[in-house]
C-alpha positions, 0 to 999 in steps of 0.5 A: 500472533495469538495472545492468551487471556482469561474469559469471565468464568476463569477459563482460558481462550485464545484471541482468534485472528480468523476475521483479519483476512475478509477486513484485509481484502475488504480495505484492498478492494476499497483501495482498488476502487478509488485508484482506478477512479482517481486515474480515470480522472487523469486520463489525458482524453484530447489525445483519444478525441484527435484519433477518433477525429483523424479515424472519422475524416480519414474514413470520409476521404477514403469512402468518398472519393476512393473510386475518382481515379482523378483524385488519387491525392485524396486517397494518399491523405485519407491513408496519412490520417489513418496512419496518424491516428493509428500513431496517436491512439497508441501514444494515447494508450501509452500514455495512460498506461504510464499514468495509471502505473505511477498512480498504482506505485504512488498509492501503494507507497503511501499506502504502505506508509500510513500502515507502518504508522497505526502498525507502530502506534499499535505495538507501542500501545500494547506494550504500554498497557502491559507495563501498566497491567504488570505494575497491577497485576504483577508479573504474572498479568494477562495480555490486554486482548483489546489492545491484542486484536488492534494490534494483530489488526494493523500487523496484518494491513501493514504486512498487505502493504508491505506485500504490495511495496514488494511488487511496485517498490522492490529496491525500498524493501530489498534497502530497508528489509528490517522494517519489515512487518514480521520482523518488527513484529518478532522484535516487538514480542522480544520487548513485550515478553521481557515484561513478564519477567520476574526481574524486569525493570522499565528503567534497564530495558533498551527499548526506547533506544531501539523504538527510537532508531528503528522509528526515526530510519523508517520515517526518513526512509518513507519520507526520501523515497517518496520524494523521488517518486513525485520527482 
């Protein structure tokens, strides 16, 4: 979203947001680093240790006694241990995959919930400042550039989080598609534009009713779905 604003020399310009993709990528890399770090900390290394020990023991039994025909039972034991090692290693790998997948899904959801709250607050702050400026400057007020930049940055972060939700939690994005940042942005923009109308009156605006309803639905949606993920 690009807002018009007035520069110091009186000319009009627009609020650029080219820096936002780089900021978004920085947050993504930062989150991925801590995500992988946390998964590695929770990795169950006991299965891996057992697999290594069994593999070495099986190799020893086969290598040291394979040529002794009178001890064929030892060769059989070596084969059994080697097969057991493969099974244990496979289970350890599957366990690691499940842990990693669960951590990625959970952290992506928590990040989306946090970014939603920040984005929502930035939209409400922008509208509040616009109403204040209208009361001082009139209906042809200039949109506050600082709040506009903050709002754009928060929307971009929430949009990145929503894209991750569509990958890891498609059911949530489908059931609560009205929380899509593009849809919320369009609705908020409608209410902000009303402030510049000549006959605008805050007490006649239904923003508070709409805001309370959508915000309550969003908070309950994130809370209930997060409980499902944990359980």
